[in-house]
Backbone as a ProteinNet text record, in pm:
[ID]
protein_1_A
[PRIMARY]
MQTVISSEQLTVVIGSFGAELHSIKDSGGTEYLWQADPSVWKRHAPVLFPFICNTGSGVYTVNGEQFRLANHGFARDNEFELVSSDKNKAGFVLKSSDETKKLYPYDFELHIGYSVSGNKITVSYKVKNPGSETIKFFIGGHPAFRVPVNGGESFEDYYVEYEKPETIVQELKDKKITVLDGGKTIPLSHELFANDVFMKNEPNSSWVALVNKNTGKKVKLHFDSSGCIAVWSSYFEDKEKTAKAEFVCLEPWSSVPVYLCGSEELTEMKNAVVLDAGKEYGFSYDIEIG
[TERTIARY]
5531.6	5564.8	5529.7	5652	5633.4	5740.1	5640	5669.1	5744.2	5833.1	5886.9	5886.3	5783.7	5853.8	5903.4	5907.6	5960	5983.9	6015.3	5997.5	6161.5	6187.7	6355	6310.7	6161	6091.7	6075.4	5997.7	5913.8	5964.4	6002	5982.5	5865.8	5787.9	5648.1	5696.4	5631.3	5640.2	5525.8	5453.9	5321.7	5331.7	5215.8	5290.4	5132.9	5159.8	5072.7	4948.3	4989.4	4838.3	4813.8	4686.1	4570.6	4580.2	4698.2	4756.7	4752	4809.7	4838.3	4943	4957.7	5054.8	5107.2	5272	5321.5	5404.1	5500.5	5524.1	5532.3	5567.7	5593	5678.4	5787.9	5930.2	5964.8	6019.4	6063.1	6162.9	6258	6428.3	6444.6	6470.5	6572.9	6533.4	6467.1	6376.5	6307.6	6205.8	6118.8	5956.4	5918.2	5824.6	5690.4	5633.9	5501.8	5366.4	5379.9	5289	5248.2	5172.1	5164	5259.6	5305.5	5358.1	5343.3	5160	5096.7	5104.1	5155.7	5141.5	5055.3	5036.3	4943.6	4842.2	4928.2	4918.6	4754.3	4764.1	4723.1	4600.7	4674.4	4596.2	4654.1	4634.4	4779.9	4729.1	4711.7	4722.3	4786	4815.1	4807.4	4751.3	4736.4	4593	4526.7	4440.5	4332.7	4322.8	4256.4	4076.1	4015.3	3939.3	3774.4	3694.8	3620.2	3591.2	3474.3	3410.9	3326.8	3210	3265.2	3218.6	3260.1	3169.7	3288.2	3158.7	3217.8	3207.4	3117.4	3004.9	2926.4	2750.2	2667.9	2551.6	2540.1	2462.8	2475.7	2492.2	2402.6	2452	2573.3	2600.4	2748.2	2707.1	2559	2501.1	2385	2371.1	2365.9	2342.9	2248.7	2114.6	2098.7	2125.2	2162.9	2006.9	1877.9	1758.6	1682.9	1727.2	1696.9	1826	1909.1	1992.8	2095.6	2123	2202.6	2366.5	2451.1	2579.2	2613.9	2768.4	2838.8	2963.4	2975	3126.2	3173.5	3381.4	3385.1	3392.7	3445.5	3377	3500.9	3470.5	3490.3	3539	3470	3514.5	3604.1	3665.7	3764.8	3844.8	3893	3974.3	4056.2	4088.1	4259	4346.5	4230.4	4229.4	4283	4326.3	4353.1	4443.4	4562.8	4664.8	4607	4664.7	4642.4	4803.7	4738.1	4865.2	4876.2	5060	5121.2	5097.9	5050.3	5045.4	5113.1	5199	5241.4	5319.5	5431	5553.5	5699.4	5697.4	5804.7	5924.4	5933.6	6037.9	5931.6	5801.6	5739	5596.8	5556	5382.2	5414.8	5294.4	5265.6	5088.5	5048.7	4938.8	4907.1	4812.6	4761.3	4608.5	4588.8	4443.4	4423.7	4317.6	4217.9	4079.3	4053	3929	3849.5	3747.2	3701.5	3706.2	3620.5	3645.9	3534.8	3560.5	3486	3485	3622.8	3600.5	3500.2	3603.5	3491.3	3354.5	3258.9	3129.4	3093.5	3185.4	3077.9	3067.2	3130.4	3107.9	3009.6	3025.7	2949.9	2922.2	2803.4	2830.7	2826	2936.9	2942	3119.7	3065.9	3163.4	3273.5	3355.3	3454.5	3592.9	3674	3825	3810	3927.2	3931.1	4083.7	4086.6	4267	4310.5	4392.1	4456.5	4573.1	4587.1	4694.8	4736.5	4892.2	4928.9	5059.9	5090.1	5177.4	5218.9	5349.2	5456.5	5511.4	5459.2	5517.5	5581.4	5685.7	5673.2	5693.6	5645.2	5559.2	5397.5	5361.3	5191.5	5239.7	5165.7	5117.9	4959.2	4910.9	4797.6	4779.1	4647	4557.8	4536.7	4482.2	4365.4	4321.4	4145.6	4072	3977.5	3976.6	3900.4	3829.2	3682.9	3631.2	3558.1	3587.3	3547.6	3387.3	3299.7	3227.9	3227	3298.7	3303.5	3162.5	3045.3	3000.3	2881.3	2775.1	2645	2496.9	2541.6	2504.5	2502	2400.7	2478.2	2477.1	2623.4	2621	2598.2	2658.4	2607.4	2700.1	2803	2924	2921.5	3053.2	3076	3262.3	3280.6	3442.1	3481.4	3655.9	3699.6	3838.9	3923.1	4055.7	4050.3	4141.8	4192	4292.7	4363.5	4519.8	4544.2	4656.6	4708.7	4765.9	4834.4	4904.7	4977.2	5057.5	5183	5156.9	5050.7	5087.1	5075.1	5242	5249.7	5387.9	5490.2	5559.6	5710.4	5734.4	5881.7	5849.7	5946	5973.7	5985.3	5953.8	5939	5800.4	5723	5617.9	5491.6	5334.8	5303.8	5164.2	5102.3	4943.1	4857.1	4881.2	4786.5	4859	4986.6	5064.7	4984.8	4863.9	4837.1	4706.3	4635.7	4462.3	4454.7	4310.8	4286	4166.8	4254.2	4186.4	4142.9	4004.7	3938.7	3925.5	3952.6	3974.7	3848.8	3750.1	3644.9	3558.1	3512.7	3368.5	3314	3308.9	3230.8	3149.2	3081.9	2941.3	2951.8	2988.5	3015.5	2934.2	2888	2762.2	2772.1	2829	2767.6	2677	2581.7	2489.9	2484.3	2492.2	2487.5	2365.3	2355.1	2201.2	2114.3	2138.8	2086.1	2098.3	2218.4	2253.7	2333.7	2339.4	2414.2	2509	2661.2	2792	2802.8	2819.5	2863.5	3075.2	3092.2	3279.1	3285.5	3170.7	3283.5	3122.4	3089.3	3000.8	3004.5	3041.4	3090.6	3250.3	3323.2	3462.5	3571.8	3706.2	3705.4	3894.3	3884.3	3980.6	3928.6	3963.2	3956.6	4096.9	4111.2	4211.8	4238.6	4333.1	4325.4	4331.4	4303.4	4304.6	4292	4289.2	4237.9	4141.9	4085.3	3911.5	3811.4	3868.3	3800.5	3726.5	3806.4	3785.8	3716.8	3672.2	3618.3	3464.1	3412.1	3249.1	3266.4	3400.2	3482.9	3468.5	3448.6	3473	3368.3	3473	3353.1	3361.6	3258.5	3267.2	3193.6	3191.7	3142.7	3081.3	2938.9	2956.5	2859.4	2953.6	2906.7	2960.1	3118.1	3166.2	3181.6	3207.1	3182.2	3379.5	3483.3	3623.9	3620.4	3757.7	3788	3923.8	3998	4111.3	4110.6	4205	4165.9	4292.1	4359.5	4444.5	4525.5	4612.8	4686.5	4809.3	4774.5	4830.7	4907.2	5009.3	5149.9	5121.5	5101.4	5000.9	5198.5	5240.4	5315	5506.7	5474.1	5586.7	5470	5334.9	5320.6	5331.9	5335.1	5392.2	5230.3	5193.1	5067.4	5132.5	5038	5030.6	4805	4836.9	4716.2	4604.5	4557.3	4477	4342.6	4370.7	4241.9	4178.9	4071	3932	3811.6	3723.6	3617.3	3477.6	3484.9	3393.1	3275.5	3148.6	3071.5	3075.2	3162.9	3195.8	3157.3	3222.2	3224.1	3330.9	3411.7	3551.8	3504.8	3542.8	3568.3	3708.6	3725.1	3845.8	3806.8	3944.3	3936.2	4044.8	4073.2	4190.9	4150.1	4223.3	4197.6	4169.4	4087	3999.3	3994.9	4043	4032.4	3944	3934.1	3903.9	4039.7	4149.8	4303.4	4350.2	4318	4454.3	4585.4	4626.3	4780.3	4725	4708.1	4689.2	4664.5	4505.2	4470.6	4626.2	4729.7	4822.6	4932.8	4896.3	4985.7	4979.3	4782.5	4730.2	4802.2	4929.1	4964.7	4969.9	4811	4766.8	4651.4	4696.2	4505	4456.3	4351.3	4335.3	4264	4303.1	4195.5	4138.4	4026.6	3934.2	3841.8	3821.9	3783.3	3680.1	3572.2	3474.6	3387.1	3368.2	3202.1	3105.4	3097.4	2999.6	2930.9	2862.8	2827.8	2832.2	2906.4	2865.6	2856.2	2802.5	2637	2577.3	2623.4	2533.8	2427.5	2428	2309	2292.3	2268.1	2179.7	2061.9	1987.4	1861.6	1816.8	1929.3	1830.8	1988.6	1959.2	2059.9	2000.1	1967	1912.7	2059.3	2139.9	2227.9	2175	2072.4	1984.5	1873.6	1873.6	1777.7	1914.4	2036.4	2120.1	2128.8	2063.1	2073.9	2243.5	2310.2	2435.9	2569	2486.8	2581.9	2565.9	2742.4	2804.3	2690.7	2686.1	2576.5	2654.5	2680.5	2755.2	2747.4	2661.8	2600	2720.3	2657	2771.5	2823.4	2945.1	3057.3	3137.3	3093.4	3102.3	3218.7	3245.4	3370.3	3340.5	3360.3	3384.3	3537.3	3561.4	3723.7	3647.5	3769.5	3798.4	3928.1	3945.3	4100.9	4104.5	4254.6	4307.4	4384.5	4479.2	4569	4629.2	4740.9	4794	4954.7	4977.5	5071.5	5150.3	5242.1	5350.3	5418	5381	5466.5	5356.1
3703.7	3850.3	3959.1	3993.8	4159.7	4297.8	4406.9	4474.7	4587.8	4657.8	4820.2	4888.9	5054.5	5104.1	5243.6	5317.9	5440.2	5588.8	5698.2	5802.1	5857	5946.2	5994.5	5997.7	6012.8	5977.2	5787.4	5700.7	5596.3	5514.1	5366.7	5251.5	5182.3	5127	5073.4	4934.1	4844	4686.7	4620.9	4610.6	4564.8	4377.7	4341.6	4181.7	4163.1	4108.1	4094.4	3922.1	3883.2	3813.7	3893.1	3927.4	4023.1	4144.1	4194.8	4332.7	4428.9	4377.8	4430	4462.3	4583.6	4652.8	4561.5	4548.6	4391.9	4563.3	4704.6	4689.5	4932.4	4957.6	5119.3	5142.3	5178.7	5241.7	5399.9	5462.9	5570.4	5555.4	5642.9	5708.7	5605.6	5660.6	5596.4	5411.6	5343.4	5219.7	5222.9	5299.3	5252.2	5189.1	5120.1	4991	5078.5	5133.7	5203.3	5055.1	4959.2	4849	4792.6	4720.1	4587.9	4441.9	4374.1	4290.5	4148.1	4173	4060.3	3882	3942.7	3848.1	3667	3573.5	3499	3462.5	3482	3436.2	3563.2	3668.1	3730.1	3822.1	3853.2	3844.2	3875.8	3817.6	3751.8	3809.6	3948.5	4053.4	4143.9	4243	4375.2	4435.4	4491.8	4540.2	4472.3	4456.1	4370.5	4452.5	4360.8	4463.5	4445.3	4507.6	4443.4	4495.6	4329.4	4372.6	4183.5	4175.7	4269.9	4300.9	4198.1	4271.6	4358.3	4443.7	4524.4	4417.3	4350.7	4252.9	4170.7	4117.1	4015.5	4014	3906.9	3924.2	3778.3	3830	3815.4	3611.8	3571.3	3446.7	3345.1	3460.3	3424.1	3384.2	3406.7	3394.3	3450.8	3515	3597.5	3561.3	3686.8	3598.4	3691.8	3661.7	3792.4	3657.7	3779.7	3684.7	3602	3574.6	3448.7	3323.3	3368.9	3242	3237.7	3190.5	3164.2	3141.9	3254.2	3243.2	3286.9	3195	3242.1	3271.3	3395.8	3458	3442.4	3473.2	3483.3	3593	3675.4	3793.3	3871.2	4019.4	4086	4058.2	3938.4	3881.3	3825.3	3796.6	3722.2	3793.6	3928.2	3995.6	3927.8	4000	3948.4	3806.5	3727.4	3596.5	3564.5	3617.3	3615.6	3638.4	3590.8	3653.5	3761.6	3869.9	4013.1	3959.6	4005.7	4025	4177.7	4219.2	4286.3	4363.8	4458.6	4536.9	4673.9	4722	4839.9	4861.1	4888.8	4948.7	5013.6	5103.5	5159.3	5231.6	5358.1	5331.6	5420	5491.4	5498.1	5495.4	5339.1	5333.8	5181	5161.3	5000.2	4976	4897.5	4927.9	4712.9	4690.9	4497.4	4520.5	4351.1	4379.9	4264.3	4231.1	4104	4096.8	3948.9	3984.1	3906.5	3842.3	3808.6	3661.2	3497.6	3410.4	3302.8	3178.7	3089.8	3092.5	3052.3	3064.8	3186.6	3323.4	3402.8	3361.8	3354.9	3368.6	3259.6	3174.6	3090.2	3144.2	3245	3328.5	3442.6	3565.4	3669.2	3626.8	3644.1	3637.4	3625.9	3761.3	3941.1	3879	4005.6	3966.1	4141.9	4164	4230.2	4262.4	4411.2	4359.9	4472.4	4460.2	4474.2	4602.3	4676.4	4772.4	4822	4815.5	4870.2	4905	5017.8	5104.8	5187.3	5140.5	5227.3	5351.4	5460	5539.7	5591	5687.5	5719.6	5879.6	5927.5	6115.4	6111.7	6126.8	6250	6149.7	6185.3	6124.7	6085.9	6098	5967	5884.8	5804	5658.4	5684.1	5749.6	5722.1	5547.4	5571.9	5422.9	5457.6	5332.6	5398.6	5229.7	5276.3	5121.7	5188.1	5099.7	5086.5	4962.6	5003.6	4854	4890	4822	4860	4721.9	4725.4	4653.7	4582.7	4491.1	4456.6	4413.2	4342.1	4275.9	4322.1	4326.2	4341.9	4323.4	4395.8	4419.5	4492.6	4551.5	4628.7	4536.6	4565.1	4511	4583	4507.8	4630	4468.6	4634.4	4564.1	4661.4	4615.3	4734.2	4719.2	4805.8	4859.4	4919.9	4857	4978	4906.8	4958.7	4955.1	4897.3	4917	4757.5	4789.2	4899.2	4927.9	4923.4	4799.9	4811	4881.8	4972	5049.7	4977.3	4988.9	4946.1	5027.2	5010.2	5091.4	4971.8	5027.7	5112	5115	5255.4	5256.2	5186.9	5241.7	5218.2	5198.5	5143.6	5027.7	5178.9	5109.4	5222.1	5283.1	5254.5	5294.8	5197.3	5271.6	5133.4	5186.7	5113.7	5093.6	5220.1	5276	5371	5518.1	5514.8	5645.6	5676.7	5603.7	5697.8	5683.2	5844.6	5886.3	5836.9	5824.7	5835.4	5978.7	6044.8	6210.6	6250.7	6246	6326	6439.5	6457.3	6635.9	6738.4	6672.6	6775.4	6705.8	6750.9	6697.5	6564.4	6424.3	6356.3	6289	6301.1	6154.2	6054.2	5938.5	5788.5	5715.6	5608.3	5570.2	5380.4	5299	5146.8	5142.7	5029.4	5006.9	4851.8	4815.2	4613.9	4571.9	4429.7	4395.9	4451.9	4485.8	4467.8	4637	4712.7	4790.1	4935.1	5017.9	5060.2	5239.1	5238.2	5297.4	5432.7	5506.8	5613	5634.3	5663.1	5574.5	5795	5822.8	5948.3	6013.7	6191.8	6225	6340.6	6449.8	6578.8	6610.9	6461.4	6548.7	6496.4	6529	6473.3	6354	6353	6254.3	6131.9	6027.7	5866.6	5793.1	5869.7	5798.4	5598.5	5550.3	5414.3	5313.4	5221.6	5141.6	4974.9	4877.8	4772.9	4734.1	4750.6	4763.1	4844.5	4954.6	5007.9	4933.2	4827.5	4720.3	4610	4602.3	4491.3	4426.8	4545.4	4574.5	4592	4529.6	4526.6	4682	4662.4	4825.7	4899.6	5050.6	5161.8	5199.8	5239.5	5364.6	5484.6	5561.7	5670.5	5692.6	5676.2	5717.4	5841.1	5845	5990.5	6076.5	6127.7	6163.4	6328.5	6390.1	6540.4	6549.3	6479.1	6459.2	6454.7	6444.9	6371.5	6353	6314.4	6235.2	6158.8	6089.4	6016.3	6020.8	6026.9	5988.6	5910.7	5826.1	5764.8	5873.7	5863.6	6051.8	5985.6	5952.4	5960.3	6093.7	6113.7	6178.2	6214.4	6160.1	6248.3	6316.5	6251.1	6359.3	6400.7	6324.7	6435.2	6407.3	6285.6	6250	6149.1	6159	6086.4	5994.9	5929.4	5850.1	5878	5934.2	5990.1	5957.2	5900.7	5865.3	5947.1	5965.9	6103.9	6037.7	6047.3	5909.2	6032.7	5915	6050.8	6019.8	6098.2	6170.9	6125.3	6083.2	6109	5909.6	5831.2	5728	5695.9	5539.5	5513.9	5572.5	5577	5517.3	5450.3	5321.5	5267.3	5277	5191.8	5234.5	5062.1	5000.4	4863.4	4793.7	4667.8	4659.7	4506.5	4385.5	4254.9	4302	4176.3	4184.8	4058.9	3955	3856	3861.1	3734	3779	3675.8	3649.8	3654.9	3749.1	3812.9	3989.2	3949.3	3847.5	3828.2	3789.4	3808.2	3788.9	3918	4005.3	4081.9	4204.4	4163.9	4264.2	4234.3	4177.4	4162	4219.7	4234.1	4312.8	4510	4489.8	4611.7	4674.9	4699.3	4758.5	4831.5	4986.4	4992.8	5025.6	4949.8	4980.1	5068.2	5153.8	5250.1	5239.9	5244.7	5129	5229.5	5334.9	5367.3	5301.1	5286.6	5211.2	5295.3	5271.9	5281.9	5293.6	5269.2	5200.6	5189.2	5228.9	5050.5	4971.4	4887.5	4690	4656.7	4509.8	4485.1	4454.7	4413.9	4335.6	4450.1	4581.9	4671.7	4731.2	4652.8	4644.3	4632.8	4552.5	4546.7	4408.8	4350.5	4265.3	4144.8	4011.1	3977.3	3951.2	4022.5	4008.7	4081.9	4114.2	4190.7	4337.3	4275.7	4401.8	4445.5	4406.2	4517	4587.3	4568.8	4618.1	4727.9	4854.3	5018.8	5038.4	5011.7	5074.2	5025.7	4916.4	4889.1	4993.4	5009.6	5072.3	4978.1	5045.6	5011.8	5069.3	5009.4	4983.5	4980.9	5035.6	4980.2	4938.6	4832.5	4756.4	4884.4	4855.4	4928.2	5064	5049.1	5185.9	5173	5261.9	5217.1	5311.6	5236.8	5359.9	5343.4	5475.8	5513	5501.1	5505.2	5488.9	5484.4	5582.1	5595.5	5673.6	5659	5705.6	5721.2	5815.5	5860.5	5804.1	5790.7	5754.1	5856.5	5951	6004.7	6023.8	5971.9	5912.8	6040.9	6075.8	6179.9	6326.8
1370.1	1334.2	1403.4	1420	1468.4	1428.1	1368.7	1311.3	1422.2	1399.1	1523.3	1424.3	1449.7	1401.3	1561.1	1476.8	1573.7	1484.8	1687.5	1609	1754.1	1768.3	1818.2	1964.1	2003.2	2124.2	2183.2	2078.9	2112.3	2016.6	2107.1	2030.2	2043.1	1905.1	1917.6	1852.5	1914.7	1827.3	1823.6	1741.3	1708.3	1650.4	1698.1	1644.6	1518.1	1456.1	1340.8	1392.9	1474.7	1564.6	1603.6	1594.4	1625.6	1624.6	1500.9	1507.3	1562.3	1726.2	1846.7	1937.9	1962.3	2021.7	2130.2	2103.6	2213.9	2294.9	2295.5	2362.2	2359.4	2410.8	2363.4	2430.2	2459	2532.8	2488.9	2534.9	2513.9	2529	2466.8	2456.6	2570.1	2638.4	2799.8	2847.4	2708.8	2730	2861.4	2891	2982.5	2891.2	2961.1	2891.6	2964.8	2900.7	2899.9	2916.6	2817.5	2816.7	2854.2	2918.9	2999.8	2936.4	2973.5	2889.9	2899.5	2967.2	2907.2	3016.7	3093.8	3222	3222.7	3113.4	3167.9	3227.7	3334	3521.4	3573.3	3480.3	3571.1	3383.2	3311.4	3229	3029.1	2957.5	2859.5	2764.4	2701.8	2597.5	2680.2	2531.7	2556	2539.1	2414.6	2371	2243.5	2240.7	2160.1	2084.6	1977.3	1887.2	1923.7	1977.6	1993.7	1826.9	1743.1	1624	1632.9	1594	1582.9	1703.5	1792	1921.3	2019.3	2078.3	2201.1	2346.1	2400.2	2532.7	2415.7	2498.6	2398.6	2501.8	2434.2	2473.1	2645.5	2702.7	2849.4	2808.2	2707.3	2752.1	2595.5	2538.3	2470.9	2326.3	2282.5	2170.1	2095.8	1939.5	1896.3	1780.4	1729.7	1565.1	1492.1	1342.4	1263.9	1135.4	1190.6	1131.4	1129.3	1266.3	1327.3	1303.7	1259.4	1218.7	1310.8	1419.6	1557.3	1501.9	1597.3	1617.4	1797.3	1794.6	1872.6	1893.2	1961.1	1890.2	2036	2077	2218.7	2255.5	2363.4	2413.7	2328.7	2344.8	2192.8	2074.5	2061	1910.3	1860.8	1712.9	1761.2	1652	1624.4	1602.5	1643.9	1753.7	1828.4	1872.8	1819.8	1817.9	1707.1	1528.9	1392.2	1369.5	1276.8	1205.2	1060.8	1117.5	1039.3	933	778.3	684.5	685.1	708.6	734.7	569.1	570.9	395.8	379.7	496.4	456.1	575.7	546.5	694.1	613.3	729.1	752.5	838.4	846.8	958.6	1092.3	1103.2	1153.6	1128.8	1064.1	1056.3	993.8	1062.9	991.4	972.4	818.6	826.2	819.3	870.1	873.4	844.3	763	717.9	749.3	797.9	829.5	715.9	655.7	548.6	608.2	600.1	654.8	544.5	608	539.6	506.4	554.4	585.3	715.2	734.9	907.1	976.2	933.5	1003	952.3	933.1	889.3	906.9	991.6	1038.6	1259	1230.1	1400.3	1367	1237.9	1226.6	986.9	1053.3	885.9	752.7	814.9	667.9	600	500.8	405	512.6	525.3	553.9	526.7	532	541.9	722.9	771	887.7	856.4	883.9	820	993.7	1032.4	1157.2	1073.4	1158.7	1107.6	1229.2	1240	1324.7	1290.4	1351.5	1319.3	1441.5	1474.4	1568.4	1487.6	1553.4	1553.6	1689.7	1735.3	1862.1	2001.5	2065.1	2174.4	2172.5	2038.1	2001	1921.6	1947.1	1833.5	1810	1675	1603.7	1637.5	1594.9	1613.1	1519.4	1382	1310.5	1226.9	1263.9	1229.4	1122.2	999.7	903.5	888.5	887.1	827.5	713	578.3	488.8	444.7	389.3	341.5	216	166.8	12.5	-22.8	64.3	11.5	-92.7	-57.4	-121.3	-63.2	122.8	192.1	310.2	386.9	507.1	597.2	718	805.5	908.7	1023	1153.4	1266.3	1328	1394.1	1463.3	1632.6	1713.6	1722.2	1748.9	1768.4	1869.6	1866.3	2023.3	2032.9	2114.8	2128	2322.1	2320.7	2438.9	2543.1	2530.6	2523.4	2700.9	2695.2	2862.3	2904.3	3005.1	3065	3229.2	3164.3	3317.4	3398.9	3496.6	3692.7	3757.1	3861.6	3821.8	3685.7	3631.9	3536.4	3551.3	3636.3	3745	3871.5	3919	4089.6	4159.7	4254.3	4412.9	4420.9	4287.8	4285.5	4330.7	4335.7	4395.4	4265	4296.3	4185.1	4266	4373.5	4420.6	4400.1	4381.1	4310.1	4235.4	4158.8	4038	4026	3946.6	3968	3803.7	3759.1	3628.8	3672.9	3571.3	3496.9	3383.8	3386.6	3151.7	3236.4	3085.5	3049.4	3152.6	3086.6	3148.7	3270.8	3357.2	3462.8	3425.7	3487.3	3423.8	3555.1	3524.6	3633.3	3577.4	3586.5	3580.3	3680.2	3670	3740.5	3642.1	3762.7	3719.8	3734.4	3653.3	3682.4	3645.1	3854.6	3857.2	3866.1	3853.1	3858.7	3983	4098.7	4214.8	4257.4	4226.3	4268	4163.8	4164.3	4105.7	4180	4125.5	4207.2	4070.7	4208.6	4167.1	4128.7	4035	4057	4043.7	3960.4	3964.2	4016.3	4039.8	4013.7	3977.1	3915.9	3848.1	3869.3	3832.2	3849	3797.1	3813	3673.5	3713.3	3816.3	3897.6	3961.3	3933.8	4021.5	4094.9	4214.9	4263.7	4246.7	4194.3	4140	4306	4270.5	4388.3	4309	4322.4	4260.4	4301.8	4407.9	4486.3	4349	4275.1	4238.9	4167.7	4090.7	3985	4055.2	4137	4192.2	4145	4088.3	4021.3	3882.3	3775.4	3678.6	3588	3466.4	3399.2	3390.4	3433.9	3447.2	3320.4	3283.3	3097	3148	3012	3013.6	2876.9	2850.4	2704.2	2650.2	2551.2	2539.7	2605.9	2659.3	2775.6	2669.3	2818.8	2806.5	2766	2792.5	2747.7	2617	2552.2	2471	2495.4	2654.8	2682.8	2833.4	2830.6	2947.3	3016.7	3095.8	3142.4	3254.9	3275.3	3457.7	3448.9	3559.4	3624.9	3761.2	3724.4	3840.1	4001.2	4057.6	4137.7	4233.4	4246.1	4302	4199.7	4045.5	3901.2	3809.1	3805.6	3745.6	3571.3	3574	3437.5	3452.5	3288.4	3185.7	3166.8	3107.9	2940.9	2890.9	2776.8	2800	2679.9	2681.6	2555.2	2498.2	2384.7	2335.7	2198.3	2234.7	2162.7	2091.9	2043.5	1967.1	2072.1	2165.5	2267.5	2190.9	2091.8	2014.6	2069.8	2101	2154.5	2294.2	2334.6	2501.8	2528.1	2600	2673.8	2795.7	2817.8	2966.1	3000.5	3173	3251.5	3265.2	3292.1	3342.9	3395.2	3463.1	3541	3616.4	3562.6	3623.5	3747.8	3862.2	3959	4023.9	4100.8	4125.2	4290.3	4348	4460.7	4563.9	4488.5	4511.8	4556	4637.8	4639.7	4616.3	4618.9	4573.3	4436.1	4370.9	4239.8	4158	4256.7	4230.5	4240.9	4322	4315.8	4221.3	4195.2	4012.9	3863.6	3897.3	3793.6	3762.1	3768.9	3743.9	3647.5	3604.3	3429.8	3452.3	3406.2	3354.3	3221.1	3217.7	3036.4	3097.4	3010.2	2881.9	2777.2	2715.9	2628.4	2601.3	2414.7	2320	2235.1	2211.7	2205.3	2091.9	2017.7	1913.8	1996.2	2076.8	2139.3	2256.7	2353.1	2449.7	2451.6	2480.7	2416.4	2400.9	2377	2346.9	2377.6	2543.1	2654.9	2711.1	2677	2663.1	2576.7	2437.2	2330.4	2343.8	2478.2	2489.9	2356.6	2327.4	2205.2	2209.9	2153.9	2165.3	1964.4	1911.9	1766.9	1681.7	1608.1	1574.2	1506.3	1396.6	1313	1406.3	1510.9	1659.2	1768	1723.1	1840.4	1776.2	1871.1	1825	1831.1	1911.3	1913	1837.9	1793.8	1656.9	1549.8	1504.8	1353.5	1213.2	1159.8	1035.9	943.4	813.7	729.7	624.7	550.8	395.3	349.6	142.2	85.3	35.2	24.1	-69.9	29.7	132.4	236.8	343	425	527.3	636.3	736	844.9	898.3	937.7	1015.2	1162.3	1277.1	1419.3	1450.7	1499.9	1535.8	1735.9	1756.9	1903	1920.3	1995.2	2001.8	2159.1	2167	2281	2288.9	2396.9	2415.9	2596.8	2475.2	2686.1	2694.2	2862.6	2883.5	2929.6
[MASK]
++++++++++++++++++++++++++++++++++++++++++++++++++++++++++++++++++++++++++++++++++++++++++++++++++++++++++++++++++++++++++++++++++++++++++++++++++++++++++++++++++++++++++++++++++++++++++++++++++++++++++++++++++++++++++++++++++++++++++++++++++++++++++++++++++++++++++++++++++++++++++++++++++

């Protein structure tokens, strides 16, 4: 099921499966969100919960009991209930069940909200703990934006811009790659993603943008700088397939991903969100068009 919300400047479509953004169009009909070509990457803007990425083995434990989660958790592959909707906002919820507890042994309610005003979309996540024990989790967004946006443009006509100077280093198994050294902009190329995602934990910036270097038009994502911001696109050995990856994801995360936590025991993962019984946790980001 799809739900449509709008302002005078934007029309936004959300699917109930995964509570995922499907479309962001301006008043002229220009589409800004990646349209999920399954031959390249089948998603638009998945919700990451209760993991961001995964452990190295794909297996984790809770107090020694073993579980297995798909990459980025299960929220993106479950049907959410639409609980509220009007012209410019909509709310969805996913609750724990016998099926989710086979993958993640805790009670939870995951509320996803979307609202649109002018040229800005606010995406809000709220995790509630209705159980009797403390839970731990990771949560984040993964919106994919079209690059290029318009015909006649190329991927290389764009760059990534941070609000403030950042130093970003990819730590790979056998080397370190400095993506940005005290600067604010990174020119886009498909080869930039040959080593997968690059990220900055607790950045100086509170926004990151995809900018057309010829027109100055941009898609800007505002986020909580106490977390982590990641940038990613698909890259393949097949250059023709890589050329079809005409999108870049700007990903606001609650923290660095699971595989950087130094443990496969969830209770020992130092970067996980800790939520006591009866409490709730909020996380949000804004997408600004133009």
